[in-house]
VOGU-3710 file (C-alpha; in Angstrom, 3 decimals, decimal comma):
1> xxxxxxxxxx> 0,000/0,000/0,000  1,506/3,411/-0,924  2,387/5,822/1,818  -0,213/8,498/2,491  0,910/11,573/4,389  0,391/15,309/4,433  2,174/18,585/5,011  0,417/18,780/8,375  2,103/15,536/9,412  5,501/16,964/8,471
11> xxxxxxxxxx> 4,815/20,168/10,429  3,640/18,201/13,474  6,837/16,148/13,403  8,899/19,340/13,221  7,054/20,692/16,269  7,782/17,370/18,007  11,500/17,955/17,381  11,191/21,437/18,903  9,449/20,098/22,005  12,124/17,424/22,423
21> xxxxxxxxxx> 14,824/20,101/22,363  16,299/19,098/18,961  15,103/21,810/16,536  18,237/21,264/14,450  16,677/17,994/13,222  14,216/20,021/11,131  15,146/19,771/7,459  16,927/22,850/6,083  16,894/24,529/9,479  17,726/28,188/8,904
31> xxxxxxxxxx> 17,678/31,506/10,691  14,890/33,323/8,823  12,392/30,458/8,747  12,930/28,773/12,101  15,107/30,782/14,483  13,986/34,382/13,998  10,219/33,702/14,203  10,706/31,750/17,430  12,988/34,478/18,794  10,336/37,122/18,082
41> xxxxxxxxxx> 8,612/36,859/21,523  11,959/37,202/23,293  13,028/40,145/21,141  9,644/41,790/21,671  9,985/41,373/25,450  13,471/42,911/25,470  12,317/45,746/23,209  9,275/46,465/25,382  11,368/46,630/28,544  13,904/48,877/26,811
51> xxxxxxxxxx> 11,178/51,233/25,581  9,756/51,505/29,096  13,258/52,086/30,452  13,987/54,701/27,802  10,654/56,415/28,427  11,274/56,623/32,164  14,729/58,106/31,547  13,326/60,641/29,104  10,618/61,612/31,611  13,237/62,205/34,277
61> xxxxxxxxxx> 12,262/59,314/36,547  14,966/58,343/39,013  15,575/56,010/41,928  12,640/53,953/43,130  10,226/55,177/40,456  12,630/54,191/37,689  13,057/50,681/39,141  9,295/50,211/39,506  8,728/51,192/35,877  11,296/48,643/34,739
71> xxxxxxxxxx> 9,769/45,923/36,923  6,266/46,711/35,643  7,530/46,465/32,056  9,039/43,031/32,724  5,812/41,778/34,340  3,698/43,104/31,456  6,006/41,518/28,899  5,865/38,130/30,638  2,059/38,372/30,796  1,947/38,920/27,031
81> xxxxxxxxxx> 4,403/36,075/26,370  1,797/33,326/25,633  0,113/35,473/22,975  3,463/36,355/21,404  4,539/32,703/21,428  1,268/31,619/19,749  1,778/34,302/17,098  5,370/33,281/16,433  4,399/29,614/15,926  2,215/30,695/13,007
91> xxxxxxxxxx> 4,703/33,160/11,580  5,984/32,241/8,095  9,580/32,646/7,122  10,668/36,270/7,178  11,793/37,778/3,897  15,378/38,976/3,734  14,287/42,627/3,866  11,926/42,033/6,813  14,612/40,177/8,741  17,157/42,959/8,226
101> xxxxxxxxxx> 14,642/45,666/9,159  13,670/43,775/12,324  17,257/43,177/13,410  18,363/46,722/12,561  15,451/48,192/14,527  16,298/45,990/17,480  19,949/47,089/17,394  18,974/50,763/17,195  16,628/50,335/20,140  19,349/48,717/22,249
111> xxxxxxxxxx> 21,707/51,589/21,412  19,106/54,274/22,223  18,888/53,372/25,903  22,563/53,968/26,811  22,575/57,180/24,753  19,619/58,429/26,787  21,320/57,229/29,966  24,431/59,293/29,196  22,287/62,413/29,065  20,936/61,810/32,565
121> xxxxxxxxxx> 24,307/61,237/34,168  25,205/57,558/33,671  28,914/56,811/33,690  30,667/55,414/30,631  31,385/52,236/32,604  27,686/51,793/33,400  26,761/52,223/29,724  29,425/49,723/28,653  28,127/47,250/31,255  24,581/47,687/29,937
131> xxxxxxxxxx> 25,652/47,125/26,313  27,637/44,039/27,286  24,640/42,650/29,209  22,309/43,401/26,260  24,591/41,625/23,781  24,966/38,644/26,145  21,178/38,446/26,630  20,571/38,526/22,880  23,229/35,875/22,239  21,733/33,738/24,999
141> xxxxxxxxxx> 18,283/34,000/23,419  19,715/33,010/20,041  21,463/29,936/21,459  18,378/28,965/23,470  16,206/28,988/20,336  18,783/27,482/17,977  19,494/24,475/20,188  16,189/24,162/22,060  17,634/24,938/25,488  14,290/25,739/27,146
151> xxxxxxxxxx> 12,701/22,355/26,268  15,943/20,710/27,356  15,760/22,594/30,653  12,197/21,365/31,233  13,312/17,840/30,367  16,303/18,129/32,707  14,058/19,213/35,584  11,704/16,320/34,877  14,592/13,844/34,797  16,025/15,324/37,998
161> xxxxxxxxxx> 12,680/14,798/39,750  12,556/11,210/38,480  16,126/10,612/39,644  15,290/12,033/43,068  12,271/9,735/43,319  14,514/6,802/42,455  17,361/8,228/44,508  17,794/5,181/46,744  18,269/2,901/43,756  20,535/5,392/41,981
171> xxxxxxxxxx> 22,625/6,134/45,066  22,786/2,471/46,006  24,382/1,697/42,664  26,692/4,714/42,443  27,854/5,493/46,003  29,839/2,313/46,782  32,034/2,805/43,727  32,455/6,550/44,390  33,276/6,099/48,082  36,042/3,671/47,156
181> xxxxxxxxxx> 37,626/6,472/45,104  36,919/9,542/47,273  36,842/8,440/50,906  40,626/8,662/51,318  40,698/12,358/50,301  38,204/13,304/53,012  40,739/12,487/55,746  43,611/14,388/54,107  44,779/17,308/56,230  46,155/19,232/53,248
191> xxxxxxxxxx> 42,700/19,257/51,643  41,147/20,628/54,838  43,762/23,378/54,971  43,127/24,297/51,326  39,360/24,354/51,812  39,722/26,495/54,947  41,534/29,180/52,927  39,537/28,823/49,689  36,591/31,168/49,064  33,228/29,912/47,865
201> xxxxxxxxxx> 33,702/31,688/44,526  36,787/29,602/43,801  34,971/26,454/44,867  32,295/27,353/42,310  34,908/27,748/39,578  36,336/24,316/40,397  32,849/22,800/40,088  32,468/24,470/36,694  35,794/22,932/35,678  34,512/19,487/36,660
211> xxxxxxxxxx> 31,339/20,126/34,621  33,434/21,171/31,603  35,424/17,932/31,765  32,141/15,997/31,865  30,850/17,843/28,791  34,080/17,238/26,848  33,991/13,544/27,716  30,347/13,362/26,600  31,241/15,081/23,317  33,933/12,569/22,483
221> xxxxxxxxxx> 31,759/9,620/23,422  28,764/10,849/21,443  30,790/11,161/18,250  31,896/7,553/18,703  28,309/6,398/19,205  26,621/8,193/16,307  28,069/5,910/13,632  26,637/2,836/15,345  23,268/4,445/15,949  22,850/5,637/12,356
231> xxxxxxxxxx> 23,220/2,158/10,893  20,355/0,697/12,965  17,471/1,907/10,759  15,555/-1,348/10,302  11,766/-1,060/9,805  10,957/-2,712/13,128  13,361/-0,362/14,928  11,817/2,631/13,176  8,293/1,526/14,078  9,202/1,200/17,752
241> xxxxxxxxxx> 10,972/4,579/17,803  8,013/6,413/16,231  5,498/5,311/18,869  3,840/8,281/20,611  5,059/10,661/17,914  3,150/12,222/14,987  4,680/9,503/12,776  3,214/6,635/14,813  0,469/5,911/12,246  2,869/5,704/9,313
251> xxxxxxxxxx> 3,386/2,154/8,023  7,122/1,480/8,035  6,653/-1,131/5,329  5,802/1,775/3,008  8,644/3,935/4,288  11,317/1,227/3,962  9,954/-1,584/1,739  13,445/-2,717/0,724  14,898/-3,021/4,212  16,833/-0,575/6,391
261> xxxxxxxxxx> 16,925/3,071/5,377  20,172/4,537/4,165  22,283/6,207/6,873  21,528/9,867/7,490  24,467/12,254/7,317  24,132/14,699/10,197  25,222/18,316/10,021  27,519/19,879/12,605  24,535/21,705/14,112  22,612/18,449/14,527
271> xxxxxxxxxx> 25,575/16,727/16,169  25,959/19,705/18,509  22,248/19,568/19,374  22,527/15,877/20,265  25,633/16,647/22,302  23,685/19,245/24,287  21,009/16,630/25,069  23,564/14,068/26,155  25,601/16,509/28,218  22,509/17,950/29,915
281> xxxxxxxxxx> 21,222/14,527/30,906  24,654/13,430/32,108  25,081/16,573/34,213  21,642/16,203/35,794  22,257/12,564/36,699  25,735/13,391/38,010  24,313/16,278/40,062  21,808/13,972/41,766  24,591/11,505/42,576  26,792/14,377/43,772
291> xxxxxxxxxx> 24,039/15,599/46,069  23,924/12,190/47,724  27,718/12,149/48,010  27,693/15,632/49,576  25,117/14,550/52,159  27,136/11,446/53,029  30,354/13,383/53,692  28,593/16,085/55,717  27,033/13,383/57,887  30,366/11,561/58,152
301> xxxxxxxxxx> 32,084/14,806/59,161  29,513/15,518/61,866  30,050/12,040/63,297  33,842/11,795/63,019  35,412/15,257/62,751  35,091/17,130/66,019  36,089/20,780/66,371  39,508/19,939/67,930  40,201/17,448/65,129  39,299/20,008/62,492
311> xxxxxxxxxx> 41,570/22,559/64,213  44,442/20,070/64,213  44,027/19,271/60,480  43,622/22,919/59,492  46,380/24,222/61,758  44,236/26,930/63,351  40,779/27,384/64,819  38,183/26,509/62,153  35,440/28,926/61,131  32,185/27,452/62,443
321> xxxxxxxxxx> 28,758/27,658/60,867  26,690/26,607/63,863  27,990/23,161/64,870  29,565/22,564/61,428  33,085/23,680/60,429  32,843/25,725/57,255  35,788/23,778/55,855  33,693/20,598/56,174  31,013/22,005/53,831  33,638/23,109/51,300
331> xxxxxxxxxx> 35,429/19,782/51,578  32,197/17,840/51,017  31,305/20,099/48,069  34,678/19,620/46,400  34,697/15,854/46,856  31,084/15,610/45,658  31,984/17,581/42,522  34,959/15,351/41,798  32,889/12,241/42,486  30,138/13,438/40,155
341> xxxxxxxxxx> 32,652/13,996/37,350  34,196/10,581/37,947  30,759/8,977/37,934  29,685/10,692/34,688  32,871/9,785/32,814  33,109/6,253/34,202  29,458/5,500/33,392  30,202/6,037/29,701  33,157/3,627/29,635  32,889/0,755/32,152
351> xxxxxxxxxx> 30,600/-2,005/30,889  28,271/-2,590/33,842  27,994/1,067/34,767  27,441/1,980/31,118  24,533/-0,455/30,960  22,987/0,953/34,145  23,466/4,698/33,684  24,551/5,654/30,155  22,550/3,258/27,973  19,145/4,820/28,845
361> xxxxxxxxxx> 20,481/8,223/27,755  21,741/6,786/24,457  18,350/5,163/23,896  16,792/8,629/23,718  19,401/9,773/21,194  18,819/6,629/19,119  15,082/7,282/19,114  15,535/10,852/17,898  17,818/9,703/15,077  15,344/7,008/14,004
371> xxxxxxxxxx> 12,427/9,457/13,979  14,606/11,890/12,037  15,289/9,272/9,346  11,561/8,524/8,948  10,744/12,241/8,941  13,185/12,910/6,088  11,764/10,042/4,039  8,164/11,202/4,567  9,155/14,791/3,799  10,780/13,738/0,521
381> xxxxxxxxxx> 7,502/12,070/-0,483  5,120/14,803/0,678  7,281/17,653/-0,639  8,963/16,149/-3,729  9,860/19,580/-5,131  11,353/20,948/-1,896  15,122/21,508/-1,786  16,862/18,348/-0,683  17,692/18,241/3,013  20,367/15,590/2,553
391> xxxxxxxxxx> 22,092/13,571/-0,094  21,043/9,954/0,171  20,076/7,164/-2,237  16,413/6,443/-2,828  15,155/3,875/-0,359  11,874/2,955/-1,963  9,891/3,438/-5,124  6,967/5,138/-3,448  4,725/7,318/-5,629  4,636/10,977/-4,637
401> xxxxxxxxxx> 1,382/12,144/-3,159  -0,471/15,389/-3,850  0,500/18,378/-1,737  -2,332/18,002/0,804  -3,921/14,563/0,568  -6,060/13,198/3,334  -3,812/11,387/5,708  -3,187/10,655/9,330  -2,775/13,764/11,425  -1,704/12,587/14,813
411> xxxxxxxx> -2,027/14,908/17,814  1,119/15,949/19,557  2,571/13,779/22,259  0,389/14,302/25,352  3,204/14,388/27,854  5,164/17,082/26,005  3,989/20,661/26,502  4,038/23,016/23,543
//
């Protein structure tokens, strides 16, 4: 039976990619058609706040009144966000002229605020700080839309809650191995002395360094895994992967009548998007394990390390936070960060730990790649005259359908918010 599909099915699948935090999987993903329309609510919010800020400066508002006007603008912009988001989802691709006009107007608006601020007595340093913050906020919005960071953040929170619910099982598997590696360092006097003299800001930078190592390790491992995942595009695998997606009603015998689909060559942006998913999930899981490790060492310190013992290890009277030496909290934080990094890296390499902790994360990546392969095949059939999204051999002699034939239009996945 020939495949029957519609443009609506293709669009629903593209929205599914957005909700999963992988917008780069959309065919021919570009700035004017996909990024700029979805950035429009964010740009409108920033512009609205800037206009209110500029208006208050021009009116001579200062101090408390000026701050209240800015806060009211932010609240009003957030209240209008759902309407702006609904509008942007229906926005067609911007023309080149419209895109340039929009971006130029936004840049002029951002520049107008510091110019007005200079007239009312702002320092050059304050204006430079504002411009730097505005550029960073705009770049952050661009990255968030381009790589689906907000859906990934929602998914990370959901996974963190699930990991906390299953914390006993997760900690029971991870802690024995981590304690074997880290317990010795806890009783090292030199570490206590270093933590006594180290500020919390430097402890935070060390934790960021551990997180960076985890991300780099995930990047290398993902690139090794993609080749294996791409080759597993058998019809039965595709059918299982497309369950609870808009493509669930598509018959895989029509999509791949001659066997597995040809491998899909991923772009650098798509590989980066998958890396962000993998790294986010790894960091969340490592953070939950690190939280358990932190709690263990704080409890161990309360039971074993008395104030005289801490003073002897540190070489002077410890700074106390209630009944707890402050060095104990820093020590537990540092060891928990190191243990989390060790756990995340080790879970990608060691066989048993890989099966327990890393394999479920790879399963999600494999599913996305399988759905992507089916999506491209369906898109090639529904939109035969569209520019090719990839170079691949034909996988089936399936007759092209009219532009909008009657076909299955499956509602979006119920557990994924728009």
